[in-house]
N, C-alpha and C positions, 0 to 999 in steps of 0.2 A: 647514786644509791648503791653501795657496795653489796655484793652478794655475801650474806652472812657466812655461808660455807667457805667462801674464798678468804674472808677475813679470819675465820677460824683456822684454816690451814696455814695461812701466812703467819698467823700468830704462833702456831706450832713450830714452823720452820725458822722463824726469826729468833728462836731461843726460848719460846714459851715453856719448853720442857726442861730447859737446863738453867734458866735464869729466873729467879723469883722476881715477880713484879713488885719491886720494893718501892712502896709509896710512903714509907715512914718519914721521909724527909720533906714530903709535901705538906705545907702548912694546913692544918685542919682547924677551922674556925668553929667556935661554939656559936649558938644562935646570938648570944649577947655580943660576942666579938663582931659577928657579921653586921648586926644592926648598928653597932658603934661606928664601924668603919664606913658603913653605908651613909649614915647621917653626917659623917665628917666630910662627905663629898669626894672622897678619894676614888680613883678609878680602880675597879676590881674585876678580875676575871675568875669566876667561881663556877665550880661544878657541884651540884647537889647529889650526893651519892646515896642511892637506895639499895641497889644490888650490884654485885660485881660479876660480869661475864668476861670471857676472854677479850672481847672487843673493848670493854670498858677498862679492863686491866691495862691493855696496851695504851689506851688514851691517858690513863693516870700517870703512867711512866713518862709519856711525852709531855704531859702537863707539868710534871716536876722539872723536866729539863728546860721548859720555857720560862720558869719562874725567874731565874737570874737574868735572862735576856730582857724580859718585859719589865723587870724592876728598874732597869736603866732608863726606861721611858715612863716611869712613875706609875706603873700598873702593878697592883698587888695580885698575886696568884695563889689560889688555894682551893680547898674543898670544904663542904659542910656534910658531915655524915648524918643523913636523915634518920638513920636507925638509932642515933643517940640524941640528936638535936632536931627538933621540929621547927622548921621555918615555914610559916604558913604560905600558901600558894606554891612555893618552890619545892616543898617536900610532899605535896599531896597531888599535884597534877601529873598525868601520865606523860606529857610531853617532856618533863624534866629528865626522864630516864636517858634520853638521847640528845640532850641540849646542854650546852654550857653558856653562861650568861656574862655579859659585860655590863658593869654598873658604872655610871658616871653622873656626877652632880647629885648624888643622893637618890637616884632612881635607875631602873633598868633601862639600859641604852640599846642593847641588841642581844638577841639570842642566836647561838651558832649550833646548827645541827652537827653532831659529832662526825658525820661523814665529811664535813668541810674543814674540820680541825683535827686531823688524824695523826699529825706528827708535829715536832717542835717548829719546823719551818712554816707549816700551814697555820699553826696557832699564832706565832709571832706576826706573820704577814697579814692574816685576816683581822687580828685585833688592831694592829696599827692602821690597816686600811679603813677600818671602821672609825677609829679615832680621827684619822686624817681625811674623812670623807669630803670636807669642805676644801682642803688643801690639794688633794689629788683628784683630778678630774678624770672621767672615763668617757672617751669619745668613741663614736661608732662610724661616722662617715667623714669623708674628706671635707665636706662643707662645715661640719662641726669644728674640725681642726682649723680650717681657714678663719672661722669666726673668732676662735681663741687667739690665733696669731694676730689678727687685726686689733683685738682688745689689748694684747700685750705689747704691741708695737711701741717702742720708745719707753716702756715702763719696766718690763721684766723679761728675762730670758726664759725659755721653756725647755724642760727636760722631758723628753718623750720616750717612754719605755714600752717595748713589746715583749710580753712573756707568753709562752704557749698556753699556760693555764694558771689559775690562781692557786695560792697555797704552796707554791714551789720555792726552792732556794732563791731563784731569780726574783720572784715576787717579793720575797722577804728582803732581799738586798735593795730593791727599789723603795720599799716602805721605810726601811731603816734610814736610807739616805734622805728620803723625803722628810722624815721627822727632824733631821738635822738642818736641812737646807730649805725646808718648806717656805720659810718667810722670804728667802732670797730669790728662789726660782718658782715658776709655775710647773708643777709636775703633772704629767698626763700619762695615763696608762691605757694600753690597748692590748687585746688578746687575739686580734685578727680583724677581718673585715676590709672594707674599701681603703682604709688609711694605708694599709700595707702596700697597695698597688701604687699609691702616690709616692711612697718611699722606695719603690722599686724592689720590694721583697715579695717573694711568693708565699702564699698562705701555707704551702707545704713545708716551709722552712722549719727546721727543728731547733734552731738556735735563737735564744733570746737576744735582743739587740736594744741599743740605746742611741738616741740622737739628741744633740744639743741644738736648739733653734735660737739663733742669735737675733732676737727681736729687739733687744735693748742695745742697738748698735750705736757706737760713738759717732757724733755728728761729723767728725773729720773723715770718717771712712764711709759715709753714706753714698758717696759718689760711686762706690764699687757695687752698690746694691740697687738694682733697677726693678726687680720683680716685686709683686705685691706679697709674695711669700717671704717669710723670714729665712735667711740663709741657714743651712743646717750642716752639722758635722756629725759623722757617725763614729761612735766609739768602736774601735777595732778589736779590743780585747774582750774575752768572755766576761759576761756580766757577773760581778760579785760586788759586795759592799766596798772592798778595798779598791778594786779597779774603777768602780764608779766614782769613788771619792777622788782618786788620782785624776781621773778624766775631767771632773768638774774643776779641779784646781788648774789643770792645763788650759781649760777654756777661759780661765781668768787671766791668763798670761797676755801681755800686750800683743796686739796683732802684728805690729812692726816696731822694732826697737832701733832707734837711730844711734849709731856709735861713731866715734872719731878716733878710734885706735885701730891698729892693725889686728886682723883676726887672731893672730898668734898671741896677741897681748890681751885679748878679750877673755874675761873670766869664764870658766865653764859654768853651765847652768847650775844654780844652787837649788836647794830644797824649796819647793817640791817638784822642781823640773829636772832633777839631776839625771833622769833616765831618758831625756828627750834630746834628739839630735839638734844641732844648730846649722842653719843655712845662712851664708853671708852673700849679699849682693853689693856691688860697688856702685857708687854714685859719683858723677862728675858735676862740677859746678854749672856747666852749660846746660845740662839736662836734668837738673836737680828735681824739678816738679814731675817731669815725665818718669824719672827713675822711682820716685815715691809712689806714683800711680801703679807702675809695674810691680813694685814690691808688695803693695796692698793686694793686687790681683793674685799674685803668686801666694801670698800669705793665706788668703782664703782657701786656696786649693791645697795648701799644705796643713791646714788647720787640723790639729790632732796628730799630725805626723812629725812635725818639726817646728822649731822656733825660728822666725826669720829676723835677721838683723841687717839693716842698711848701713853700709860703711861709707862715710863721706871722705872722698880722696883729697879734698882741699886741706885736710888736716895733715901737718908735717909728720905726725906719728904713724901714718899709714905708709908702709914700706913695700907693699905687694906690687910686683911689676904690673905695668899697664896691660900686658897681654892677657891677664886673667880678669874676668869680670864676675866670678863667683867662687865660693869656697864652702866647705862644710866640715863639721866635726861630729864624730859619733860618740855616744856616751861611754862606750867601753874603752875608747881611746881618747880620753878627755884632753890630752895635751897635743894630740896630732891634728893638724889642719891640712886638708887636701884642697888644692886649688884647681879650678876648672876654667875653660874657655867655652862659654855656652853660646849657641846660635838660636836657641829656642827654649822658652820656659818649660816646655814639655820634657826636656832633657833632665831638669831637676825633678820633676814629678816622677819620671821613669826611674830615676835613681832611688827614690825612697819607696815608691810603690813596688819596685822589683825587690828591694830589700825586705819589704813587708811580705811579699810573695815567697821569698826564700825562707823566711821564718815559718810561713804557713806550710811550705813544701817540706820543711824539716820535720813537721809533724805528720805530713801526709802519709808517709810510709807506715808510721805507727798506726795512723787512723785506718789505713787499708788493712793492716793486720788485725785491727780490732773490729773491722766492719762486720766480718762474719759473726764475731762474738756479740756485737751490738744487735745484729739481726736475731741471734739466738735469745739475747736478753729481752728483745722486744716481744718475740714469740712467747718467751717464758712469762713476761708480764701479762700477755693475753691469756696464757694458760692459767694464771692465778684467778681469772674471772670464771664465771660459770661457762661450761663448755659451749653452750649455744651462743652466748655473747662473744666469747673469744673467736669462734669461727666467723661470726658476722663481722667483727672488727677486721680480722685478717683478710677475708675475702672481699670486703667492700671498701677498704681504704683506697682512696683515689677514684672510686666510682661515684658518678652522680646519681642521686636517688630520685625516683619518679614520685613526685609529690602531687600528682593530679587528683588523687582521691582524698587529699588532706586539705582541709580549710585552714588558711593561715589566720590565726586570731590576732587582733590588735586591740588597743584601747578603744578604738572607734567602733569596731564591729562585735565586740564580745557579747554584749547584752542582746543584740538582735540575733546573733547566731544561736545562742543558748535558747532563746524564746521560740525559735523555729523548729526545734526538735525535742522529742520527749527525753532523749539522752544524748549529750555531747561529751565525748571522751577527749580530753585535752592533754597533750604531751608538752611539758615545759622542758626545753633542752638548750644546750650550748653547742654551737657548731665546732668549737675547738676542743670539746671534751670527747675523748675516744669512746667512753661508755655511752654517752648521749647519742653519738652517731651510730654506734652499733645497735642500740635499742631503737633508734629511729627506723632502721631497716626492718626490725621485727614489727614495729608499729605499723609500717606500711603494709606488711604481709597481713596483719590483722584487718586493716582497712579493706584489703582486697577480698578477704573472706566475708566481710560484712557489707560489701558494696550494695547488695540488694536489700539490706535491712533498713530500719529506721534510725540506726545509730549514726550520728554525725561525728566523724573522726577529724580532729583538728590538732593544731600544733602552735606553739609560741616559741620563737627564737628569742631567748632571754638576753642574748647579746645585743639584739636590736630594740626590743621592747622592755627595757628595764623598768619603766613605770608600771606596766601591767604585771610583771613578775613580782614587783615589790608591793603589789596590791594597792597602788596609789589611785584613789578615785579620780576619774577624768570627768565625771559629771555628778549630778545629784543622786544617781543610782549607785549604791555601794558595790564594791567588788565582792563576789560571793565566796571568797577564799582568803586565807591568811597568806602573808608573803612567802614566796617560794625560796627556800634556802638550800635545797639539795637537788642535784641534777643527775640524771633525768628524774622528773616527777610526773605522775599521771593522776589527773583528777577527773571524776565523773560528775558532770554538771547537769542539773535538771532545773527547769523553770520554777522559780519561787522556792527553791530548796537550797540548803547548804551543800557545799561541795563534799564529795566522798573521795577519800584518798585510796589509791591502789597501793598496797604495800607488799605485793607478791614478787615473784621472781621476774627478772627482766628478760622475758623470752616470749616467743610467739604463742605457744600453747597455753602458758599460764595466764597471759593477759586475755587471750581470746576466751578462755573458760570463765574468767572473772566477769568479763563484759556480758557474756551470754547469761550467766547466772544472776546478773544485775538487772536483766530486762524485766522479769516478772515483778509485780508489786510485792512489797515486803512489809507486812505479811499479805498473802493472797486471801481474800474473803471467800470462804467456801459455804455455800448455802444448800447444796444437795448432796445426796449420797454418791451420785455419779462424779461430782466434782472432787469429793474426798478421795474416792477410789483412783481417779485420774491423777490427783496430786501425789498419791503414795506410789503408784505403779507406773505411771507414764510421765513423759516430759511435757510441761505446759506449753512449750513452744517448739516448732520444728528445729530451731537452731540448737536446742539442747540435746538433740539426738546424738547418741554416742557418749554422753556424760552420765555418770551415776552419782548424783550429788547426795549429800546428807540432807535430811528433811526434819523439820520441827513443826509440830502442830499444837497450837494453843486452844484449849477448850474452856469456855466461860458461859455462865448461865445467860448473860445478856451482853450486848455490846457496850453498855454503860458501866459495866463492872469496873471497879478501880484497877483490877489487875490487867485489864486490856491495854491501858496506856503503858504500863511497865513492859508488857510483852511486845508491844509495838516498837518501843524504844530499843529493846534488845534485838528485835528482828532487823531494824535498820542497821545496827552494828554488824549483823551477820550477812547483810546483803552482798552478793557476789561470791560468797563461799558456801552458803546454806540456803535451801529453799524453805520458806516459812509460810504456814497457813494458819488462818484464824477460823474457829468453828464456834458458833454461839447458839443459844436458844435450845429448842427441842432436839435438834440433831446432835448438839454437844452432849445433852443429857443421855441420849441413846448410846453414844460412843462411850461415855463414862460408865454407864451401866454394863455395857458389853465387856469392859476391861476391869470392872470392879474397882473403880476409883471414884473419889468424890470431886466435885467441881469446886473451885477451878483447878485445872491440871494442865501440865505440859507433857506431851509425848515427844520423845526424841527417837528418830529412826536413823541410826548411823548407816552409812552406805555399806559397811562390812557385815551388817546383821540383817536377817530377814525382817520384813515389815510386820510379821505376825507377833514379834516379841519386842516391842519398843521399851525404852527406859521411861519410867514415869517420874516426873518431878512435880513438886508443889510450887505454887507461885511465890516467889521471894518478896521481901519487903522493898527491894530496890532493883532497878534494871541491871546494875552492875553485878549484883549477886546472882540474879537469874542468868545472866550471860555466862558467868563463871561456872555455874552448875551445868548449863547446856554444853559448854566446851568440854567439861570433864566427862559428861555422858557420851559425847561424840568420840572421845579418845579410845583408840583401839587398845585392848588389854595387852597386846604384844606387837607394837607397831614396827614396821620395817623402816629404818632410817634411810633417807635419801637426801640429796643436796637440797631439794625443795622444802622438805618438812623439818629438817634439823633445827633451824632457828626457833620454830614454834615449840619444839620439845625442850630445847635448852631454856626457853623462857619460863618453863614450869618450875625451875629451880630445884628439881629433884636430882638425887644421885642416879647415874645411869648404870644399870646392870646390862652390859652390852655384849651380845654374842656376835662374833665375826665368823661367817662361813664362807668357804671358797666357791668358785664357779664349778658346777658339776660337769664332769666329762662324759657321763653316761647316765642311764636310768638308775643304776645303783647309787651313784652319787646324789642324784636328785632325791631319792627316797631317804638317804641318810640325812640330808639337810632338812627334809620335811619332818623326819622323826625328831631331830634336835629342836626344831621350832615348836613341835607339839609338846616336847618335854618341858621347854621353857614356859609354854602356856599352862601346863599342869603345875609348874612351880608357882606361878602367880596365883592360881586357884587354891592350891594346898597351903600356900604361905599366908593367905587371908590378910589380916590386919598388919602382920609383920612386913608385908611387901608394899604397903601403902607409901612408905618413905622412899621406895625405889621406883624408877621407871624401867621396867624390863623391856628390852628392845633388841633388834638384831640388824645387822648390815650384811647384805649379799655383795661380796666384793666383785662379783662378775657384773652386776648391774650398777654398782656404785664403786668404781675403782678408786675414787678419792679416799675411800675408807682404809686403803692400804697405807697411805701416808699418815693417816690418823693413828692407826695401830702401831706403825713403826715409831711414830713420835712418842706414843705412850710408853713403850717398853724399850726403846733404843734400838730394836731390831725386830724383824718380822718373826714371830713364833710360829710353830706348826699350827695348822688349822684343824678343827675349829678352836677358837680362843674365846674365853669368857673373861671380861675385865669389869671391875667396879671403879667408876670414876666420877668426877664432879660432886664429890661429897661436900655437904655444907660445912663440915668441920675443917676442910683444908683441901690441898691439891694432890693428896696422895692417890696413887693408882694401884689397885690390887689385882693380881692375876690369879684366876682359879688354877690350881695345880695342873700343868700341862700333862697330856697323856693320861689324865684321870677321867673316867666316864662322866659325862655331864648328865647327872640324874637329879631330880628334884630334892630328895632327902639330903644328898651329899652337898648340894649347893646351899641349902638352908643351913646346914651345919657350918659350912665355910663362911657364910655371911655372919653367923653368930660369933665365930672366932674373930672376924674382922671387927665387929662391934665391941668385942671384949678386949681388943688390942693384942690378941694372940697371934696375929698374922703380920708379917713384915711387908711394907709396900714394895712393889716391883718397879715403880717409877713415879714420876710426878709431873704434873702439867704446870707447876709454879716454881718448884725448887730446882 
């Protein structure tokens, strides 16, 4: 789950401010086109667009890039604009905003969270992985691999690929190759785990690798194979589609080729083996069978390095002196043959392994020079994540985490574990995913804080328990959640209830706060004046000490009132973020009378306002509408933007009137900043209805340094502070800057906004063009 702020900044730095997200070449289907192609049974990868954010703009650019690649595999790629064309289900459900869909055989085949299909490589690899789910197997243990080897023995060779994570260029190369060769070879994919140990690779290895398992061995060569395992050959070149294709062709070359000509007369390797060295061994009539066995043994050890040819000396065409028993020819010197007198087969192996080592050493100096740069790039990658996550990744990479307080969930114990506790918090993660492992560290910290509570902290390694993460029922009891498609993910599980998703920041404080605020009932039933007072002024549980949450109180004449069910549904959606209470009967009438409102009513007590002046709402006709009104009432009239709250404010779809203030060096600076914020608050109040189209907000660059990158990206350079900009206009990507060095006062700002609306102001920058 990427931090929205990180995505936002990455989008800015990757050209969001200089290159327009041109999606005009992306095929846009009408509803009729979509249904026509759907019913034709064609495979389609479709995104249903409702609103465009920076993240979605980036995705659409990458989606367009993937169209040509996926077309080669029979997959149509496009989008449906739900603002123009309404496709039922896909244009009305909230999940569609962050999901792209693969259709196959006239129906939905799979949905992909946009976090997993973030660029052209991840789109192509994940779509092909889904299409080839029967052809490409995913193994977790060495026992699984052994079982597949036994099943393939004598029937099919196996191509085993290790990629550090899914959605990468290497994953795409594996999937593209599997699409072409899937009927010929059994493809297996691993991303870590015990299989690597069998292959002699450390899980800390940063390079993707491929092995060819020779399970369909020719009967004539079976004498060389004594193990129950299929002999394997490692591809020595970096994994790419081209290198893997060449490697598979090389694996099809004869193990030993018998010739009756002198090596100098033997033709150089032809396509596709023209870049492969040749090794010649000489055979005498008296030792012909022994020589062949020796050649087979050496050929297996040279597999993937060189082609082995056995030269029969009984042929009069062989002119090589008897003192030589071996020879070789390199591809760059195709006509030159070098002759050797060998005493041990290892001498041949050393010849080519040393040559391979020299090639690697040739790059070593360059790699050493780049090592520092790679470290910087790695740290930079971490820096693009939320600060708390990046620090956790950096400090804990290589450290073993203490999981004693975490219950490991499996398909076997899920239901029993959930039934034992009023609240089970489950983390779904992947061991080879850096963000997952960073958040796992934060998750353990939360478990330590909650050790004495009734909360059961648990985790699921989705690399091991794929059936559970895919929500595949293992018994008659259904899995209480949908398939997990984004990692890491946190669900709050309660007995006999649907799962609740945690969608907040991936950090200790944010998760701890959410869990604590999820502990009370939602809504809490309040029956006395003391309970109401406690609800408004105190925390209902000791764990909430130190938190100042928003509160919402529903007032109804009776508990059977129709509005109670709507309020309860809205309260469940707010659980973990807002404390909700329910007041009925005489006490509700007393409260309504004291605040001069009619029942039913909803009181909203934002944390930034005193409890003596709540916002009053009427009960809506739907839970969704009521929830929207509550969220609007909770919104601060002039919020301070931070990494944590930026995504929620961007989701409102309003233009941002954004004030940037610097860090105060003294009391005078603090007062100046405070006066600016008060002036902006006065602007909101004096502007009245005119300001409803804008979200007036501010960023303190001392508390939120990431804002400097945003401001510099907006305008091309950092202007003098304070700076006031208008951005994210619904009409386009223009950015307007309030005239620098001009006092920021409400009347002047209102006049400037009017000039912007009239088209009399020129943009200072753009976040699309």
